[in-house]
ROBA-978968 format. One record per residue (C-alpha): residue in three letters; x, y, z. Coordinates in Angstrom, 2 decimals. Layout:
Ala X Y Z;
...
END
This chain:
Unk 18.64 10.16 -17.12;
Unk 17.50 7.12 -14.98;
Unk 18.65 4.60 -17.46;
Unk 22.23 5.55 -16.29;
Unk 21.38 3.85 -12.98;
Unk 19.18 1.23 -14.15;
Unk 19.38 -0.07 -17.35;
Unk 16.40 -2.39 -17.01;
Unk 14.13 0.61 -16.67;
Unk 14.45 0.93 -20.51;
Unk 13.70 -2.73 -21.42;
Unk 11.22 -3.94 -18.86;
Unk 8.22 -3.17 -20.50;
Unk 9.17 -5.42 -23.35;
Unk 8.24 -8.31 -21.34;
Unk 4.74 -9.69 -22.07;
Unk 3.91 -10.53 -18.53;
Unk 4.39 -7.05 -17.44;
Unk 2.42 -5.56 -20.18;
Unk -0.48 -7.89 -19.36;
Unk -0.38 -7.52 -15.52;
Unk 0.23 -3.70 -15.39;
Unk -1.92 -2.42 -17.90;
Unk -3.74 0.34 -16.06;
Unk -0.84 1.36 -13.88;
Unk 1.31 1.83 -17.10;
Unk -1.45 3.69 -18.88;
Unk -1.89 6.12 -16.00;
Unk 1.76 7.05 -15.89;
Unk 1.63 7.50 -19.78;
Unk -1.20 9.92 -19.33;
Unk -3.92 7.33 -21.06;
Unk -5.78 6.98 -18.04;
Unk -6.70 8.91 -14.82;
Unk -5.75 7.75 -11.39;
Unk -8.57 6.18 -9.47;
Unk -8.50 8.87 -6.71;
Unk -9.33 11.57 -9.22;
Unk -12.27 9.80 -10.39;
Unk -13.47 9.05 -6.73;
Unk -13.44 12.61 -6.21;
Unk -15.85 13.26 -9.24;
Unk -18.32 10.31 -8.28;
Unk -21.32 11.96 -6.56;
Unk -22.23 10.25 -3.17;
Unk -24.71 11.83 -1.12;
Unk -24.14 11.34 2.59;
Unk -25.14 14.70 4.44;
Unk -27.67 12.68 6.74;
Unk -25.96 10.16 8.18;
Unk -25.64 8.87 11.78;
Unk -22.80 6.75 13.08;
Unk -20.09 5.23 11.06;
Unk -21.80 1.93 10.32;
Unk -24.57 3.95 8.41;
Unk -21.49 5.61 6.45;
Unk -20.01 1.94 5.87;
Unk -23.40 0.92 4.69;
Unk -23.49 3.92 2.11;
Unk -19.76 3.16 1.08;
Unk -20.47 -0.43 0.27;
Unk -23.63 0.38 -1.54;
Unk -21.85 2.68 -3.89;
Unk -18.65 0.57 -4.26;
Unk -19.94 -1.54 -7.20;
Unk -21.41 1.64 -8.79;
Unk -18.21 3.33 -8.52;
Unk -16.16 0.42 -9.82;
Unk -18.68 0.23 -12.91;
Unk -18.37 4.06 -13.66;
Unk -14.60 4.01 -13.12;
Unk -14.30 1.62 -16.09;
Unk -16.37 3.59 -18.21;
Unk -14.49 6.87 -17.40;
Unk -10.94 6.09 -16.59;
Unk -9.71 6.64 -20.38;
Unk -11.74 9.72 -20.76;
Unk -9.95 13.32 -20.50;
Unk -10.76 14.82 -17.16;
Unk -12.39 18.02 -18.80;
Unk -14.96 15.78 -20.49;
Unk -15.78 14.03 -17.30;
Unk -15.95 17.18 -15.26;
Unk -18.37 18.75 -17.95;
Unk -20.56 15.78 -17.70;
Unk -20.62 15.53 -13.85;
Unk -21.16 19.32 -13.37;
Unk -23.91 19.55 -15.88;
Unk -25.93 17.67 -13.42;
Unk -24.80 18.88 -10.17;
Unk -22.85 21.89 -8.97;
Unk -19.04 21.95 -8.32;
Unk -19.63 22.82 -4.79;
Unk -22.25 19.85 -4.28;
Unk -19.79 17.39 -5.57;
Unk -16.80 18.84 -3.58;
Unk -18.94 17.96 -0.37;
Unk -20.43 14.86 -1.53;
Unk -18.26 12.48 -3.25;
Unk -16.88 9.08 -2.79;
Unk -13.38 9.83 -1.85;
Unk -14.91 12.21 0.74;
Unk -16.97 9.52 1.99;
Unk -13.69 7.50 2.69;
Unk -12.21 10.37 4.20;
Unk -15.15 10.71 6.86;
Unk -15.09 6.88 7.44;
Unk -11.28 6.99 8.28;
Unk -11.71 10.06 10.54;
Unk -14.43 8.42 12.46;
Unk -12.46 5.29 12.89;
Unk -9.47 7.29 14.27;
Unk -11.49 7.98 17.52;
Unk -11.42 4.19 18.39;
Unk -8.77 3.07 15.81;
Unk -9.05 -0.10 13.98;
Unk -7.00 0.88 10.91;
Unk -5.01 -2.35 11.42;
Unk -5.55 -6.02 12.86;
Unk -4.08 -4.96 16.13;
Unk -7.52 -3.20 16.56;
Unk -6.27 -1.26 19.65;
Unk -9.22 0.98 19.54;
Unk -6.95 4.07 20.70;
Unk -8.56 7.37 20.71;
Unk -5.78 8.65 18.22;
Unk -8.11 11.32 17.42;
Unk -7.44 12.95 20.84;
Unk -3.76 12.33 20.41;
Unk -3.22 9.26 22.14;
Unk -0.73 6.77 20.80;
Unk -1.83 3.50 19.22;
Unk -0.16 0.27 19.07;
Unk 1.59 1.54 15.79;
Unk 3.73 3.96 17.71;
Unk 1.96 7.17 16.49;
Unk -0.83 9.57 17.40;
Unk -3.53 11.01 15.21;
Unk -0.68 12.92 13.22;
Unk 1.20 11.81 10.37;
Unk 5.00 11.87 10.64;
Unk 6.83 11.79 7.50;
Unk 10.44 10.66 7.95;
Unk 11.64 11.55 4.28;
Unk 10.33 11.95 0.70;
Unk 12.48 11.34 -2.42;
Unk 12.97 9.67 -5.66;
Unk 13.60 6.07 -4.90;
Unk 15.49 4.17 -7.72;
Unk 16.12 1.21 -5.62;
Unk 12.47 -0.29 -6.07;
Unk 11.31 -2.73 -8.75;
Unk 11.94 -1.89 -12.26;
Unk 8.39 -1.30 -13.43;
Unk 7.76 1.23 -10.62;
Unk 10.97 3.43 -10.75;
Unk 11.57 6.34 -10.64;
Unk 9.27 6.10 -7.65;
Unk 8.20 9.06 -5.59;
Unk 8.41 7.44 -2.14;
Unk 7.05 8.86 1.16;
Unk 8.34 7.15 4.29;
Unk 6.21 7.41 7.27;
Unk 7.08 6.76 11.04;
Unk 5.31 3.97 12.76;
Unk 4.37 0.52 12.14;
Unk 1.53 -2.13 12.87;
Unk 3.66 -5.05 13.21;
Unk 6.96 -5.70 15.03;
Unk 9.50 -7.55 13.10;
Unk 12.38 -8.54 15.28;
Unk 14.89 -8.36 12.21;
Unk 13.46 -4.93 10.96;
Unk 15.83 -3.05 8.72;
Unk 13.95 0.24 9.09;
Unk 13.68 -0.09 12.83;
Unk 14.82 3.82 13.39;
Unk 11.47 5.04 11.78;
Unk 9.34 1.86 12.53;
Unk 9.80 1.42 16.35;
Unk 12.63 3.44 18.06;
Unk 11.96 6.89 17.24;
Unk 11.31 9.46 19.70;
Unk 7.59 10.50 19.30;
Unk 8.11 13.42 21.81;
Unk 10.54 14.97 19.46;
Unk 8.42 14.61 16.58;
Unk 5.13 16.14 18.23;
Unk 4.26 19.38 16.62;
Unk 5.98 18.59 13.39;
Unk 3.23 16.43 11.98;
Unk 2.54 16.68 8.18;
Unk -0.63 18.20 7.15;
Unk -2.90 17.19 4.19;
Unk -1.70 20.20 2.36;
Unk 1.85 19.65 3.10;
Unk 1.56 15.99 2.03;
Unk -0.10 16.96 -1.24;
Unk 2.69 19.53 -1.85;
Unk 5.14 16.45 -1.49;
Unk 3.22 14.70 -4.12;
Unk 3.65 17.70 -6.63;
Unk 7.23 17.98 -5.81;
Unk 7.96 14.47 -6.35;
Unk 6.05 14.35 -9.63;
Unk 7.97 17.64 -10.67;
Unk 11.07 15.49 -10.24;
Unk 9.79 12.61 -12.77;
Unk 8.29 10.35 -10.27;
Unk 6.34 7.75 -12.05;
Unk 4.09 7.28 -9.04;
Unk 3.60 8.25 -5.47;
Unk 4.60 5.54 -3.30;
Unk 3.30 5.20 0.40;
Unk 5.53 3.36 2.74;
Unk 7.17 3.57 5.98;
Unk 7.58 2.19 8.62;
Unk 4.01 1.36 7.40;
Unk 1.57 3.85 5.77;
Unk -1.57 2.10 7.51;
Unk -1.49 4.52 10.54;
Unk -1.90 7.32 8.07;
Unk -4.73 6.37 6.04;
Unk -6.89 9.42 7.11;
Unk -4.21 12.08 6.24;
Unk -3.39 10.41 2.93;
Unk -6.77 10.36 1.80;
Unk -7.17 13.96 3.02;
Unk -4.25 14.85 0.84;
Unk -5.86 13.16 -2.05;
Unk -8.92 15.35 -1.58;
Unk -6.80 18.23 -2.67;
Unk -4.14 16.68 -4.87;
Unk -3.70 17.41 -8.65;
Unk -1.17 15.06 -9.84;
Unk -1.76 12.62 -12.70;
Unk 0.28 9.54 -11.52;
Unk -0.62 6.18 -10.30;
Unk -1.06 6.06 -6.39;
Unk 1.11 3.00 -4.98;
Unk 0.12 1.22 -1.65;
Unk 3.39 -0.26 -0.32;
Unk 2.51 -2.20 3.03;
Unk 2.81 -5.11 5.34;
Unk -1.04 -5.73 4.45;
Unk -1.93 -5.98 8.05;
Unk -5.03 -4.21 7.66;
Unk -8.50 -4.73 8.78;
Unk -11.25 -5.90 6.41;
Unk -12.97 -2.41 6.96;
Unk -9.70 -0.52 6.06;
Unk -9.35 -2.74 3.02;
Unk -12.99 -1.96 2.03;
Unk -12.13 1.53 2.20;
Unk -9.10 1.51 0.16;
Unk -9.13 -1.48 -2.02;
Unk -10.61 0.71 -4.95;
Unk -8.64 3.64 -4.50;
Unk -5.09 2.67 -5.16;
Unk -3.82 1.98 -8.74;
Unk -1.08 -0.38 -7.81;
Unk 0.16 -2.27 -4.70;
Unk 3.26 -3.47 -3.26;
Unk 2.18 -6.12 -0.60;
Unk 4.48 -7.58 1.49;
Unk 4.17 -11.35 2.20;
Unk 6.58 -12.70 4.68;
Unk 4.94 -15.79 6.17;
Unk 2.61 -18.44 5.41;
Unk 1.78 -19.42 9.08;
Unk 0.76 -17.71 12.27;
Unk 3.39 -19.40 14.41;
Unk 6.22 -17.58 12.39;
Unk 4.45 -14.38 12.22;
Unk 3.81 -14.08 15.83;
Unk 7.46 -15.25 16.82;
Unk 9.05 -12.95 14.46;
Unk 6.66 -10.14 13.79;
Unk 4.35 -10.09 16.84;
Unk 1.38 -10.47 14.26;
Unk -0.89 -13.18 15.61;
Unk -3.52 -13.33 12.79;
Unk -1.13 -12.65 10.04;
Unk -1.81 -15.42 7.61;
Unk -5.53 -15.22 7.34;
Unk -5.23 -11.51 7.30;
Unk -2.92 -11.38 4.36;
Unk -4.75 -14.19 2.54;
Unk -8.16 -12.12 2.77;
Unk -6.48 -8.73 1.81;
Unk -4.74 -10.23 -1.14;
Unk -7.97 -11.62 -2.30;
Unk -9.72 -8.11 -1.81;
Unk -6.94 -6.48 -4.27;
Unk -8.10 -8.76 -6.93;
Unk -11.82 -8.98 -6.25;
Unk -12.59 -5.27 -5.47;
Unk -9.41 -3.39 -6.64;
Unk -7.11 -2.90 -9.53;
Unk -5.73 -6.42 -9.36;
Unk -2.25 -4.88 -10.31;
Unk 0.39 -5.75 -7.75;
Unk 3.98 -6.95 -7.21;
Unk 4.04 -9.22 -4.07;
Unk 7.32 -8.90 -2.36;
Unk 8.57 -11.84 -0.61;
Unk 11.72 -11.80 1.54;
Unk 13.36 -15.15 2.08;
Unk 14.34 -15.88 5.58;
Unk 17.09 -18.19 6.83;
Unk 15.75 -21.69 7.65;
Unk 12.30 -20.70 6.67;
Unk 11.98 -21.87 3.02;
Unk 10.06 -25.22 4.06;
Unk 7.64 -23.60 6.68;
Unk 7.19 -20.08 4.94;
Unk 8.44 -19.54 1.39;
Unk 7.52 -22.97 -0.56;
Unk 4.05 -22.92 0.98;
Unk 3.48 -19.08 0.44;
Unk 4.57 -19.70 -3.31;
Unk 2.03 -22.62 -3.54;
Unk -0.70 -20.51 -2.11;
Unk -0.07 -17.79 -4.56;
Unk -0.23 -19.94 -7.47;
Unk -3.25 -21.71 -6.37;
Unk -5.25 -18.67 -5.38;
Unk -4.27 -15.47 -7.14;
Unk -4.92 -14.62 -10.68;
Unk -2.05 -12.39 -12.16;
Unk 0.79 -12.32 -9.56;
Unk 4.21 -10.83 -10.05;
Unk 6.54 -11.97 -7.05;
Unk 9.83 -10.16 -6.25;
Unk 11.54 -13.11 -4.56;
Unk 14.05 -11.19 -2.38;
Unk 17.49 -12.06 -0.88;
Unk 18.20 -8.92 1.11;
Unk 17.45 -10.53 4.41;
Unk 20.46 -9.80 7.02;
Unk 20.16 -9.99 10.68;
Unk 19.13 -6.75 12.22;
Unk 17.33 -5.09 15.18;
Unk 16.44 -7.23 17.98;
Unk 18.06 -10.17 16.08;
Unk 21.34 -8.57 16.92;
Unk 20.52 -7.10 20.22;
Unk 19.29 -10.39 21.80;
Unk 20.25 -14.10 21.80;
Unk 16.63 -15.04 21.21;
Unk 16.51 -15.70 17.37;
Unk 19.91 -17.51 16.56;
Unk 18.20 -19.47 13.63;
Unk 17.84 -16.21 11.91;
Unk 21.05 -14.62 12.88;
Unk 22.69 -14.99 9.45;
Unk 22.21 -14.18 5.83;
Unk 20.22 -16.26 3.41;
Unk 22.42 -18.93 1.83;
Unk 22.73 -19.29 -2.08;
Unk 21.29 -22.82 -1.75;
Unk 17.99 -21.40 -0.06;
Unk 17.54 -18.94 -2.71;
Unk 18.11 -21.65 -5.34;
Unk 15.26 -23.85 -3.70;
Unk 12.93 -21.04 -3.45;
Unk 13.54 -19.77 -7.16;
Unk 13.38 -23.08 -8.72;
Unk 10.25 -23.81 -6.95;
Unk 8.77 -20.75 -8.38;
Unk 10.13 -21.67 -11.93;
Unk 8.33 -25.10 -11.22;
Unk 5.07 -23.37 -10.61;
Unk 5.40 -21.21 -13.50;
Unk 5.30 -17.85 -11.40;
Unk 6.50 -14.67 -12.88;
Unk 9.49 -13.40 -10.71;
Unk 12.67 -12.89 -12.78;
Unk 11.65 -9.67 -14.26;
Unk 10.77 -7.90 -10.82;
Unk 13.18 -9.60 -8.59;
END
């Protein structure tokens, strides 16, 4: 059915670079591997006698390498075999209360009272309903959930869940209505519970979603609720983190070994541009660190999205591609031409240099440089 809309869905997996770079992701939606969250829920971690959140983080970091090793051993086994082995040593009730995913949930809920999910580190007590710099309180507000056919070929049909709120403030945002200008007072009382979110997973998979795609806005402010939903979910598809990646190191430590595939958005390769156009002062060092963490601690399977901006090929696009080529092991890069003036670029006269679409020459310059470096971009762009 989906091939009627996107013929590349039928042929994309014939390309060797995709086969070699998205091995685990493909085998999960084919039913040959288990998604990471299900294994995290079966990995016993005792943290009953804990103190503050720093103690919990120490426990988490102690068990992270053990979990990664166990995951590699178990990921291709049937869930019934793993459960039989786990429950032969510990009761189902004990594992339900003491597992690696539950530990992550506890950590995130503790962080919520002085929120440091993102690099803004606003320390707002979102647990008590106060609004963070992201624009939302401690609830999770879903704008829409549907089967998306406009994403990169390897990930469609994608079960996308769009959240309100965002952790950076792009002056050209094309989703400004759910990222920045929504009326939170109108949404209050309509937050999405973990049970409701897990029900969305199920509904999307029943509609043949190949993955669950957390996006927005930005999914980062909703980390606590997403992990709570994973504690009760039963779907056997990859979990996809689709983000601006402006997360703190602590947040990345918690989620790096949890998501099966990543869609990191890398816009800039310097803090001057990120501060001017996205109000993100520590953007470049944050993105470099978090991308390395995906490879060193996580699945290592991702598709980078780079939006080429007008008049920014020399300062951002070219240096960014150089960094990717020099520092990452198995990148796939979607070099995107979809930029158009929007949001505050249209509302003010402060950004005339980006008040136009990207030219054909600019796109050729960037894509030619990617070819020169030998980066894989054509299959996902």
